ROTIFI-807643 format. One record per atom (N, C-alpha, C, O): x, y, z. Coordinates in steps of 0.05 Angstrom, whole numbers, padded with zeros to 5 digits, always signed. Example, Ala and Ser with C-alpha at 12.3 -4.5 7.8 and 13.67 -1.06 7.14 Angstrom:
residues 2
+00264-00114+00156+00246-00090+00156+00264-00066+00156+00285-00066+00169+00257-00045+00142+00273-00021+00143+00258+00001+00157+00268+00023+00161
This chain:
residues 144
+00021-01090-00189+00044-01070-00194+00062-01072-00169+00054-01075-00146+00086-01071-00177+00112-01074-00158+00109-01052-00135+00100-01030-00140+00118-01061-00113+00115-01042-00089+00135-01016-00096+00129-00993-00089+00157-01023-00110+00175-00999-00117+00162-00980-00135+00166-00956-00132+00146-00990-00156+00129-00970-00173+00111-00954-00159+00107-00930-00163+00097-00969-00139+00078-00955-00124+00089-00931-00109+00079-00909-00108+00110-00938-00097+00124-00919-00080+00134-00894-00099+00132-00871-00091+00144-00900-00123+00154-00877-00142+00128-00861-00148+00127-00837-00148+00107-00877-00155+00083-00861-00163+00072-00844-00141+00062-00822-00146+00073-00853-00116+00061-00838-00094+00080-00813-00088+00070-00791-00082+00107-00818-00090+00126-00796-00086+00122-00774-00107+00123-00750-00100+00119-00782-00132+00118-00764-00158+00089-00750-00153+00088-00726-00160+00071-00761-00144+00044-00749-00141+00044-00729-00122+00031-00709-00126+00060-00734-00098+00061-00718-00074+00077-00690-00084+00069-00667-00079+00099-00695-00099+00114-00674-00106+00098-00656-00131+00101-00632-00133+00086-00668-00143+00068-00654-00163+00046-00637-00148+00039-00615-00158+00034-00647-00126+00014-00630-00110+00030-00609-00098+00022-00586-00099+00052-00614-00087+00065-00595-00072+00074-00569-00091+00071-00545-00084+00083-00577-00114+00094-00557-00134+00070-00542-00144+00073-00518-00149+00045-00554-00147+00023-00539-00156+00015-00516-00134+00008-00493-00140+00017-00527-00108+00008-00510-00085+00029-00488-00083+00021-00465-00077+00055-00492-00089+00073-00473-00084+00070-00452-00107+00072-00428-00102+00064-00461-00131+00061-00444-00154+00037-00427-00151+00038-00405-00161+00014-00435-00138-00009-00418-00130-00001-00395-00114-00007-00372-00120+00013-00403-00093+00023-00383-00073+00042-00360-00086+00040-00336-00081+00058-00372-00102+00078-00353-00117+00062-00335-00136+00068-00311-00140+00042-00350-00149+00028-00332-00169+00011-00309-00152+00009-00287-00162+00001-00315-00131-00016-00294-00112+00003-00277-00103-00004-00253-00103+00026-00282-00095+00044-00264-00085+00058-00245-00108+00064-00221-00104+00061-00257-00132+00071-00242-00154+00050-00222-00160+00056-00198-00163+00022-00231-00164+00003-00213-00170+00000-00191-00148-00005-00168-00156+00004-00196-00122+00005-00174-00103+00026-00155-00107+00022-00131-00103+00049-00163-00114+00071-00148-00119+00068-00130-00139+00074-00106-00137+00057-00142-00164+00053-00126-00188+00030-00104-00178+00033-00081-00185+00011-00111-00164-00013-00092-00160+00001-00067-00145-00003-00043-00151+00016-00076-00126+00029-00053-00107+00049-00036-00125+00050-00011-00123+00063-00047-00140+00083-00032-00160+00067-00017-00178+00072+00007-00183+00048-00030-00189+00029-00015-00212+00013+00010-00202+00010+00030-00216+00003+00006-00176-00011+00029-00165+00009+00053-00155+00004+00076-00156+00033+00042-00144+00052+00063-00136+00065+00078-00161+00071+00102-00160+00069+00063-00182+00078+00076-00207+00057+00094-00218+00065+00115-00228+00030+00089-00217+00008+00106-00229+00005+00128-00211+00001+00150-00221+00007+00126-00185+00006+00149-00165+00030+00172-00173+00027+00196-00176+00050+00157-00175+00075+00176-00183+00074+00192-00208+00084+00214-00212+00059+00176-00226+00059+00191-00255+00034+00208-00254+00032+00225-00272+00014+00206-00238-00011+00220-00243-00014+00238-00217-00036+00247-00212+00009+00245-00200+00002+00258-00174-00008+00285-00175-00021+00294-00156-00001+00300-00198-00014+00326-00202-00042+00329-00206-00057+00344-00193-00050+00312-00228-00080+00310-00233-00097+00300-00209-00119+00310-00204-00085+00280-00195-00100+00270-00173-00100+00290-00151-00121+00293-00138-00079+00304-00143-00078+00328-00128-00098+00346-00134-00115+00353-00117-00098+00358-00162-00118+00377-00168-00148+00368-00165-00165+00384-00159-00154+00342-00169-00180+00332-00168-00190+00332-00139-00213+00339-00133-00169+00323-00119-00177+00321-00091-00181+00354-00083-00199+00360-00068-00165+00371-00092-00169+00399-00082-00194+00408-00088-00208+00419-00072-00203+00402-00117-00228+00412-00129-00251+00401-00113-00269+00416-00106-00251+00373-00107-00273+00361-00095-00277+00372-00065-00298+00377-00055-00252+00374-00052-00258+00386-00023-00265+00413-00024-00281+00421-00008-00254+00428-00042-00264+00457-00046-00292+00460-00052-00303+00480-00043-00306+00444-00065-00333+00445-00073-00349+00438-00048-00372+00445-00046-00338+00425-00030-00351+00417-00006-00345+00433+00020-00354+00428+00042-00328+00454+00013-00321+00474+00035-00302+00462+00054-00303+00469+00077-00284+00443+00044-00267+00429+00061-00239+00434+00048-00222+00418+00054-00233+00453+00032-00203+00456+00021-00186+00457+00042-00191+00470+00062-00163+00445+00039-00139+00443+00054-00125+00470+00052-00125+00483+00031-00114+00479+00075-00100+00504+00076-00072+00497+00077-00065+00479+00092-00054+00510+00062-00026+00501+00059-00020+00489+00035-00037+00489+00016+00006+00478+00033+00013+00466+00010+00001+00436+00013-00002+00424+00034-00005+00428-00016-00013+00400-00018+00003+00384-00038+00016+00394-00056+00000+00357-00036+00015+00340-00054+00004+00314-00052-00007+00307-00031+00005+00297-00070-00004+00270-00070+00021+00250-00070+00040+00253-00086+00020+00232-00052+00043+00210-00048+00029+00184-00046+00005+00183-00041+00043+00161-00051+00035+00136-00048+00029+00133-00015+00040+00146+00002+00010+00113-00012+00004+00104+00017+00000+00076+00017-00013+00064+00000+00013+00064+00039+00014+00035+00043+00001+00030+00069+00010+00039+00090-00023+00012+00069-00039+00011+00092-00034-00019+00097-00037-00037+00080-00026-00023+00127-00025-00051+00135-00045-00053+00161-00053-00034+00175-00050-00076+00163-00064-00085+00188-00084-00106+00181-00076-00128+00172-00111-00101+00184-00132-00123+00173-00132-00120+00144-00148-00105+00132-00112-00136+00131-00112-00133+00101-00093-00111+00095-00084-00095+00112-00086-00112+00068-00063-00092+00059-00081-00075+00037-00099-00085+00024-00073-00052+00037-00082-00030+00018-00059-00015+00003-00037-00013+00015-00061-00006-00020-00043+00011-00033-00057+00034-00047-00079+00029-00058-00048+00059-00048-00065+00079-00062-00049+00104-00060-00024+00104-00057-00064+00126-00062-00055+00153-00059-00065+00164-00036-00086+00158-00027-00048+00184-00024-00056+00201-00001-00049+00230-00006-00027+00236-00015-00068+00247+00001-00061+00277-00004-00048+00287+00024-00060+00285+00045-00025+00296+00021-00014+00311+00047-00017+00339+00046-00017+00351+00025-00019+00351+00069-00023+00381+00069-00007+00393+00095-00008+00380+00116+00007+00417+00091+00017+00426+00112+00040+00449+00104+00038+00461+00083+00060+00452+00120+00080+00473+00116+00095+00464+00088+00104+00441+00086+00098+00482+00067+00109+00479+00042+00135+00460+00044+00136+00439+00031+00153+00469+00059+00177+00454+00060+00177+00430+00067+00192+00415+00055+00160+00419+00087+00154+00394+00098+00140+00377+00074+00148+00355+00068+00121+00390+00062+00103+00375+00042+00124+00364+00021+00125+00340+00015+00140+00385+00012+00158+00377-00010+00176+00355-00003+00186+00342-00022+00182+00351+00021+00201+00327+00030+00184+00303+00034+00195+00281+00034+00159+00305+00039+00144+00279+00043+00143+00260+00019+00135+00268-00003+00150+00234+00022+00151+00216-00002+00129+00195-00002+00122+00183-00022+00119+00191+00022+00099+00169+00022+00082+00173+00050+00087+00191+00066+00063+00156+00052+00047+00155+00077+00040+00128+00087+00028+00112+00072+00047+00122+00110+00039+00095+00121+00018+00093+00140+00018+00107+00160-00001+00077+00134-00024+00074+00154-00021+00047+00167-00015+00027+00154-00024+00046+00192-00026+00020+00209-00049+00020+00223-00055+00040+00237-00064-00005+00220-00090-00005+00232-00084-00026+00254-00071-00046+00246-00093-00025+00280-00092-00046+00300-00117-00049+00311-00128-00032+00325-00131-00076+00302-00158-00083+00311-00154-00091+00341-00135-00105+00347-00171-00084+00360-00173-00090+00386-00199-00097+00397-00210-00082+00413-00211-00120+00389-00236-00128+00401-00257-00112+00385-00260-00115+00361-00272-00095+00399-00294-00083+00389-00289-00053+00377-00307-00038+00370-00263-00048+00377-00253-00019+00368-00226-00025+00350-00215-00047+00347-00218-00003+00338-00193-00006+00323-00180+00023+00329-00192+00043+00336-00153+00020+00325-00138+00042+00324-00122+00044+00297-00112+00024+00287-00121+00070+00286-00108+00074+00260-00087+00098+00263-00094+00119+00273-00064+00093+00255-00043+00111+00257-00037+00120+00226-00032+00102+00210-00036+00143+00217-00031+00152+00191-00008+00172+00195-00010+00192+00208+00016+00163+00180+00040+00176+00188+00054+00183+00159+00060+00165+00144+00058+00209+00154+00072+00218+00131+00100+00215+00135+00110+00225+00156+00116+00202+00117+00145+00196+00119+00160+00207+00100+00149+00218+00081+00187+00207+00102+00206+00221+00086+00217+00201+00063+00233+00210+00046+00211+00175+00062+00218+00157+00043+00198+00136+00031+00179+00130+00045+00200+00126+00007+00182+00107-00002+00191+00079+00006+00174+00061+00008+00215+00076+00010+00227+00051+00019+00226+00045+00049+00226+00063+00066+00227+00017+00055+00223+00009+00082+00253+00003+00096+00255-00004+00119+00276+00006+00080+00303+00003+00088+00309+00030+00106+00303+00054+00101+00322+00020+00125+00328+00043+00147+00305+00049+00159+00286+00034+00161+00307+00077+00169+00284+00085+00189+00274+00115+00172+00288+00135+00171+00251+00112+00162+00239+00136+00149+00232+00156+00169+00219+00149+00189+00238+00181+00166+00233+00202+00184+00204+00211+00180+00194+00215+00158+00191+00214+00205+00161+00223+00207+00164+00253+00199+00180+00269+00209+00148+00259+00181+00146+00290+00175+00128+00304+00193+00104+00298+00196+00142+00326+00206+00126+00340+00227+00120+00364+00208+00135+00373+00190+00094+00373+00216+00083+00397+00204+00065+00389+00176+00058+00405+00159+00060+00360+00176+00045+00350+00151+00024+00331+00161+00028+00313+00178+00001+00336+00149-00020+00316+00159-00032+00306+00133-00025+00315+00111-00051+00288+00136-00064+00277+00110-00094+00285+00110-00110+00281+00129-00101+00297+00085-00126+00304+00083-00147+00287+00065-00171+00290+00064-00133+00270+00053-00150+00250+00035-00133+00225+00028-00108+00225+00025-00150+00203+00025-00138+00178+00018-00154+00163-00001-00179+00161+00002-00141+00152-00022-00156+00136-00044-00138+00108-00045-00115+00108-00053-00151+00087-00035-00134+00061-00038-00148+00036-00048-00173+00036-00048-00136+00017-00054-00144-00006-00064-00135-00031-00050-00112-00032-00043-00149-00050-00044-00143-00077-00029-00121-00090-00045-00123-00091-00070-00099-00100-00033-00081-00115-00044-00088-00142-00047-00072-00157-00057
């Protein structure tokens, strides 16, 4: 085989392997994006039945939330990513303005710290306002 043909075959094989690797990464990323969008869509569509279910489940265990409640999407980041639903509770006017919850997990050696923050926007553009007078009473999430 000529040297030129061998080089051409090597370059073509390398490109094929590289394209296959990129496609696998893109497929994984696309799957994650679909999962996040799908779960967020379902939470938005079924927020009232989810909220009623959580209220009933907590009430049956003597832990019913006091104040207004609402279900919003939650995005958890830290050691892995999760998407799901969070029930927020608090002052009715603040609960009404709450659009999402962000959970940030910071592992540090043998312990971890978790911040759970109700916010005024679903988007990450700009700076979402932290909702004062609102807490989180329940979380249901799925690994991304």
